C-alpha positions in Angstrom: 133.4 86.0 97.1 136.0 86.9 99.8 135.9 83.6 101.3 135.6 79.9 100.4 132.2 77.7 101.4 131.9 76.7 104.8 133.7 73.8 106.3 130.3 72.0 107.5 128.3 70.1 104.7 125.1 71.4 103.3 122.1 69.3 104.9 120.5 67.4 101.9 116.8 68.0 101.1 114.6 65.6 103.5 113.0 62.7 101.8 109.7 63.9 103.4 108.3 67.2 104.4 107.4 67.3 108.0 104.7 69.3 109.4 103.9 70.1 113.3 100.1 69.9 113.1 99.6 71.0 117.0 100.3 73.7 119.4 101.6 71.1 121.9 104.0 69.4 119.4 105.2 72.7 118.3 106.2 73.5 122.0 107.6 70.4 122.6 109.7 70.6 119.1 110.7 74.2 120.5 111.7 73.0 124.1 114.4 70.5 122.5 116.3 73.4 120.9 118.3 73.7 123.9 121.0 75.9 123.0 121.2 75.5 119.0 120.2 78.1 116.8 116.7 78.3 115.4 116.5 78.7 111.8 113.4 80.7 110.9 111.4 82.1 107.8 107.6 83.0 106.9 105.6 83.1 103.9 102.8 85.6 103.7 100.6 87.6 101.6 100.0 91.3 101.4 97.9 92.7 98.4 94.9 94.9 99.8 95.6 94.8 103.4 97.6 96.8 106.0 98.8 93.7 107.7 100.7 91.3 106.1 98.7 87.8 106.3 100.6 85.1 107.5 100.7 81.8 105.2 103.4 79.4 106.5 106.2 79.2 109.2 109.1 77.6 108.3 111.7 76.5 111.3 115.0 74.6 111.2 116.9 73.1 114.0 120.3 71.2 113.0 119.5 68.6 110.2 115.5 69.0 111.4 113.1 71.1 109.6 109.4 71.6 109.7 106.5 73.5 108.3 103.9 74.9 110.5 100.7 76.6 109.8 99.7 80.2 111.3 96.8 78.6 113.2 99.2 76.3 115.0 102.0 78.7 115.5 99.9 81.6 117.0 98.7 79.1 119.7 102.0 77.8 121.0 103.2 79.8 123.9 106.7 78.4 123.2 106.9 80.0 119.8 106.0 83.3 121.2 108.6 82.9 124.0 111.1 81.8 121.9 110.8 84.8 119.4 110.7 87.1 122.3 113.8 85.6 124.4 117.2 87.6 123.2 119.0 84.3 124.4 117.7 82.3 122.2 119.7 83.0 118.8 117.3 83.1 115.7 118.5 82.9 111.9 116.9 84.7 109.3 117.7 86.3 105.9 116.5 89.6 104.9 114.3 89.6 108.2 112.4 93.1 107.9 109.4 91.5 106.6 109.3 88.5 109.1 109.9 90.9 112.1 107.1 93.2 110.8 104.5 89.9 110.5 105.5 88.9 114.0 104.8 92.3 115.6 101.5 92.6 113.8 100.4 89.1 113.8 101.4 88.0 117.0 102.3 91.0 119.0 105.6 90.3 119.6 109.0 92.0 119.3 111.6 89.5 118.0 114.8 89.6 119.9 117.9 87.7 119.3 117.4 87.9 115.8 120.5 87.5 113.1 120.3 88.7 109.9 122.5 86.7 107.5 121.8 89.2 104.7 123.5 91.8 106.9 126.3 88.9 107.7 127.1 88.3 104.3 127.7 92.0 103.4 129.9 92.3 106.5 131.7 89.0 105.1 132.6 90.8 101.9 129.7 89.2 99.7 128.0 92.7 98.7 125.2 94.8 99.8 121.8 93.4 99.9 122.7 90.0 98.0 119.7 87.5 97.5 119.1 84.5 99.4 119.0 82.3 96.2 122.2 83.9 94.5 124.2 83.4 97.8 123.1 79.9 98.2 124.1 79.0 94.4 127.6 81.0 95.0 128.3 79.1 98.3 126.8 75.5 98.1 126.0 75.1 94.4 122.5 74.4 94.7 119.8 76.3 92.4 116.8 77.0 94.1 113.4 76.9 92.3 111.7 80.7 92.5 108.9 79.4 90.5 106.7 79.3 93.2 108.1 82.4 95.0 104.6 84.6 94.2 102.6 81.6 94.6 99.4 81.6 97.0 100.6 80.7 100.4 97.1 80.7 102.2 95.2 78.3 100.3 95.5 74.6 101.4 97.1 72.2 100.4 100.1 73.8 99.4 102.1 72.0 96.5 104.9 69.8 96.9 107.0 72.6 94.9 105.7 75.1 97.5 106.8 72.9 100.4 110.1 72.1 99.2 110.6 75.7 98.2 109.9 76.7 101.8 112.1 74.2 103.5 115.0 75.3 101.4 114.6 78.8 102.8 115.8 77.5 106.2 118.0 74.5 105.1 120.8 76.6 104.2 120.9 79.4 107.1 123.1 77.6 109.6 125.7 76.2 107.0 125.3 80.0 105.7 126.0 81.5 109.4 129.0 79.4 109.7 130.2 80.7 106.5 129.9 84.3 107.7 131.2 83.9 111.1 134.6 82.4 109.5 134.8 85.4 107.4 134.0 88.0 110.3 136.7 86.1 112.5 139.2 86.6 109.8 138.3 90.3 110.1 137.9 90.9 113.7 134.1 91.5 113.5 132.4 88.5 115.2 130.4 91.0 117.5 129.3 93.1 114.5 126.6 90.7 113.2 124.4 90.5 116.4 125.2 93.9 117.0 124.0 95.6 113.6 121.1 92.6 113.3 119.7 94.0 116.7 120.3 97.8 115.9 118.4 96.8 112.8 115.4 95.3 114.2 115.3 98.2 116.8 115.2 100.7 114.2 112.2 98.9 112.2 110.4 98.7 115.4 110.9 102.5 116.2 109.6 103.2 112.5 106.3 101.3 113.7 105.6 103.7 116.2 102.5 105.8 115.3 103.4 108.7 117.2 106.6 109.2 115.2 105.4 107.9 111.8 104.9 111.3 110.5 108.7 111.9 110.6 108.6 109.5 107.4 106.6 112.0 105.7 109.6 114.0 104.0 107.4 116.3 101.9 106.2 118.1 104.9 109.3 119.4 106.3 108.3 122.8 104.9 105.2 123.0 107.3 105.5 125.2 110.3 105.7 123.5 113.9 102.0 123.9 114.2 101.1 122.3 111.0 103.6 119.3 111.9 101.9 119.0 115.2 98.8 118.8 112.9 100.2 116.3 110.5 101.4 113.9 113.6 97.8 113.9 114.8 96.6 113.2 111.1 99.4 110.5 110.4 98.9 108.9 114.0 94.8 108.5 113.3 95.7 107.3 109.7 97.7 104.6 111.3 95.1 103.6 113.8 92.5 103.7 110.9 94.4 101.5 108.8 95.0 98.7 111.2 91.3 98.9 112.6 90.1 98.6 109.0 93.3 96.5 107.6 93.3 98.5 104.7 96.6 100.1 102.8 97.4 103.5 104.1 96.6 105.1 100.4 93.2 103.6 100.7 92.3 105.8 103.4 94.1 109.1 102.8 97.4 109.5 100.9 100.5 111.0 102.4 99.9 114.1 100.1 96.6 114.5 101.2 97.4 114.6 104.8 100.2 116.8 104.1 97.8 119.3 102.3 95.2 119.2 105.3 97.7 120.0 107.7 99.0 123.0 105.4 95.6 124.2 104.8 94.4 123.7 108.5 90.7 123.6 107.5 87.9 124.8 110.0 85.0 123.5 108.3 83.8 120.7 106.3 83.5 123.1 103.3 87.2 124.1 103.7 88.1 120.8 103.9 86.2 119.6 100.7 87.9 122.5 98.9 91.3 121.0 99.2 92.2 119.7 96.1 92.1 115.9 95.9 90.4 115.2 99.1 87.5 112.6 98.0 84.0 113.4 98.9 83.6 110.3 100.0 86.5 110.5 102.6 84.4 114.2 103.7 81.6 112.3 104.6 83.1 109.4 106.3 86.2 111.1 108.0 85.5 114.8 107.7 84.4 115.5 111.5 87.3 113.3 112.7 89.7 115.2 110.5 88.6 118.5 111.8 89.0 117.5 115.5 92.3 116.1 114.9 93.4 119.6 113.1 92.0 121.6 116.0 93.9 119.2 118.4 97.0 119.5 116.5 97.0 123.3 116.0 96.2 124.2 119.5 98.7 121.9 121.5 101.9 122.9 122.4 104.5 121.8 119.7 107.4 123.7 120.6 109.3 120.4 121.7 107.9 118.4 118.5 110.6 116.8 116.6 110.8 118.3 113.3 110.7 116.5 110.0 114.2 116.5 108.4 114.7 118.8 105.7 116.5 118.2 102.6 119.8 118.9 102.1 120.7 122.6 101.1 123.3 122.9 98.1 126.1 123.8 100.5 125.0 120.5 102.6 125.0 118.6 99.6 128.7 119.5 98.8 129.7 118.5 102.4 127.6 115.4 102.1 129.9 114.2 98.9 132.9 115.4 101.0 132.2 113.2 103.9 130.9 110.3 101.7 134.5 109.8 100.0 135.8 109.6 103.5 133.5 106.9 104.8 133.8 105.3 101.2 137.6 105.0 101.6 137.3 103.3 105.0 134.5 101.1 103.3 136.6 100.0 100.7 139.7 99.5 102.9 137.5 97.0 105.1 135.6 95.5 101.8 132.3 96.5 103.7 129.4 98.0 101.2 129.3 102.0 102.2 125.5 101.4 102.3 125.8 99.4 105.5 128.6 101.3 106.8 127.1 104.4 106.4 123.7 104.6 105.4 122.5 107.7 103.9 120.2 108.9 106.6 123.0 108.7 109.2 125.4 110.7 107.0 122.6 113.4 106.4 122.2 113.4 110.1 126.2 114.0 110.5 126.0 116.8 107.7 123.2 118.7 109.6 124.3 118.4 113.2 128.1 118.8 112.5 128.8 116.7 116.1 130.5 113.7 117.0 128.8 113.7 120.4 127.1 110.3 121.1 127.2 109.8 117.1 126.5 106.2 116.4 129.0 106.1 113.7 131.7 106.0 116.5 130.6 103.2 118.4 130.6 99.3 118.1 131.8 97.7 115.1 131.9 100.9 113.2 134.5 102.5 115.5 137.2 100.2 114.5 136.3 100.2 110.9 136.3 104.4 110.8 138.9 104.9 112.8 141.6 105.3 110.3 139.6 108.2 108.6 138.1 109.5 112.0 140.7 112.4 111.9 139.8 113.5 108.4 136.0 113.6 109.4 136.9 115.7 112.5 139.0 117.9 110.3 136.0 118.2 107.7 133.2 119.0 110.6 135.6 121.8 111.7 135.5 123.5 108.4 
């Protein structure tokens, strides 16, 4: 670790577990937050469903912690308002699945979120460090992980489950103080909220049904017309999965959607002849799929954003050269290169070869990369 434990003591585990049982009580508890940070975590189940099923909400305010059933949280107007308020800072750790849960469960896009896993990486602890490991390193407490994958839906929860759930928020505030002490030493105080917001916004964009086809990287060989069909098919599958609450592969897999877009079937027989398409899917969805294929191929797809192709051999060599330059900046700053220069961003820079409006050179990254920017510009000219 690059920094010593925080100057504040870790609050002891509470003697009793406090549950908030009514929406009104939760509204009142949240209204008393004032300008304090809200420590936040969730437990959920997700096996054979499209949506995560909420099992528990954990909240922390100063040295006060509470557990809330989803049925109570979803009826609290103050809870939704706090989640959506960018002026009310919320501390989470590895927040991607929590944010997805709030989007689908409550229809809320959380703002003002601070991901302390990102903060720990910026402070020099390494990339994608687990919560339990960081707690043990900083505070010398070993968390009981035996109930991590337990049933969070069935009530009553065991005492072990309740204690585990409280521990998920008990350390967040002292962890935040440790992170910020490290970032102040590095002159990166603004990096944590900036990067957390960027990460949250990108997660939300990936959830957009209209652009989800871009994630099917195997469809890059398709023509613009075929990619237009793929976009229609993927958008339909997202809506069907949401309606039926089933995982994507339980409806139609990525590979089959790509095969349908490539083949452009004009009849149920042609659809049935595509290798791998189940007969049950043809019976259930056949007419709908044919309508989508026809709509996609007759639409003007000239302005469609294409699926990014894999890098060519020459681009791969250029990618390695660029990555070496970025790695030097990352090592000098003691920041993981995975955070400083995510692979997708580097690939985009390789393919566009332009610095115009490039996110690498804005915000906190600008000062980290400043020393190697001339080398990057020289490479892009070559």
